[in-house]
Every structure is written in structure tokens, then in C-alpha cells.
N, C-alpha and C positions, 0 to 999 in steps of 0.2 A: 443196494436197491434191488438188484436182480435176485438176490437170495430171498429177500421179502416178497418180491412176486411170486417166486416158485412156491414159497411156503403158503402165499394165499391160494395160488392155482390147486395146490395138491391138498389144501384143507388144514395145513399144520397150523395157520395163524387165522384169525377171525377178521374178515373184512372189515368189521366195525371199529377197528383201531383207527384213530383219528390220524387221517393222512398229514405229512408234514409239507412244508412249502416246497422242498424238493419233489415230493411225491406227484404235486400238482404241476410243477415245471415239466417234469418227464410226463405226464399224462397229456398235458396240452401238446407238448412238442411231438409225442409218440402218434397221436391222432392227426395232428397237422401233416406229418410225414406219411402216413398211412394214407391220407387224401391225395397226396401227390403222387404216391405209388400206385392208385388205383387205375391208371389208364397205362400201367406197364412201363411208365418213363418218370424218372425223376430227375429232371433237367435243372439247368443253372438258374433259370427263371423262377422255378419254385422253390430252390433253395434261398434265392435272394430274398423272395417274399416271407419264407419262414423265418429267416434271420432277421427281417425288419419287424415282423410281427412279435417275435419274442423278445427282441429288445425293447421293443415300445412297452409290452405287456408286463414284462418283468424287471425292466431297467438294468439287465445284464450288460457287461463289457462284451466287446466283440469275441474275446477268446473263450469266454464262459458260454456264449450263444454257439458257437462253433462246436464246442465239446458236448453241449447239449444235444445239438443237431445230430451229432455222430451217435450218441447213446440213443435217442429216439429212433434212428435210422436202424439200429441194432435191434431195439425193441419191436420195431414195425416188422422187420425181416422175421421175427420168432413169434409174432403175434398169432394167438390161436382164438382170443376171445377179446372183446372191448371191455367188459365188466370192471376189472381192477382200475382201469382209467377213467371210465364214465363214473364209477363209485367215488373217485377221489374227487372229480370235478363237481358231483353233486354234494360231497361234504363240505368242500372247501369255497365254492363259488355262490355268489347270490343269482338270483334269477336274472338281473341285468348283465352281470358278468357271463352268465350262460349265454346270453343272446348276442353278446359281443364276441363271444368264442365261436359261435356258430357263423358270424359273419367273418372272423379268421378263416375258416374252414372254406367258406366261399371264395375269399379272396386266393386262398391257394389252388381252389379248383379251377379258377379263371386264370391263374399265372401265365399260362402256357397259350392263352387266347381262345381255348376250345373247353366246353364242358362236356367230359365223358360221362356217358349215363351211368357208369359205375361210381364215378364222384359223385353224381347226384343221389344215387341211392344210398352211398355211405352217409352222405351229410344227413339225409331223412333220418336214417337209421340212429346215428349219433344223438341228433336232436331230440329224437323220442326216447333215447335212453337217458338224456340230462334233463328231461320233461321242458323241451322249449317247445310251446305250442306252435303249430303249423303258421299261424298269422305272423308270429315272431320271427320263424325261420324264414318266411318269404320277405319280409321287412328287411333282415339281415342280408338277404340275397340282394335286394335292390341296393341297399347301401353299398354293399361290395361292388356292384357294377358301377354304381355312380363314382366311387373312389377310384377304381380302376380305368374307368372308362372315360 
């Protein structure tokens, strides 16, 4: 997977290749982890929320979710652009699934009880890149707050 990302980033592989289910899982997990890292802290509360969200979204066993989060954390620490991840999401998710993903991002951002301005900005950016309208982004935020509150 890392080799494929590197080939995408340096232009040796076309981003038009159809992403796999594993590509989608990595994309979702990496962007969730990136959201958690935006406030310079990736704590236990955020890890637990991410694990729960990934388990619910992909139906993976705990060991697979743990490994996915570790891989996503590595990807997030090496992240220089969001395009490979948002491209996979755009290719593999319906509009409804994208709105649900934005809700997942909000849940991670609020996991520690505080919305950092950097988290807010990142969610706005990702929502734009995956073509989730502002109205749907804000509705996703309200759902996340209702779920967590």
C-alpha cells in the first residue's frame, strides 16, 4: 500500500486506478487520525472513538482495527497531501456515505471535549475535497454533537 501511495505521489501510477476496499479503509482511517492529530494531541479518547468508528463502518475485528489505526497513524505522520485519500473516498463512497464520513470526522474532533480551530478547518477542507456541501457538513456536525452529548 505504501509503495502504491508513493507511486501515486511521484506520478508513476495514475490516480484513476480504481481504489480497493483496503485503500478506502486506509483513507478513512488516515483522515480520522489526521483529524485527531490536528490539536497536537492524539489521546486515548480519540483512539477509542476512531476504533469504534472503524469497527462500525467496516465491521472489522478488534485486532484488524488496531493494526489499521497503527498504519493510519504512520500515514498521517508522513502526510503531505490529502488527495490520495480524498480521491479514494470520492471513488468508493456514495454521497450519503461521504456525509456519514464527515460525521465521523466531527466525532473524532469532539472526542476530547474541545473543538480545536485546526480540527474545524481540516474538516471543512476535507468536506470540500469530497464534495460534501456546507449544509450537509453542518448537519453532520449536529448529529455528531447529539451522539456524543
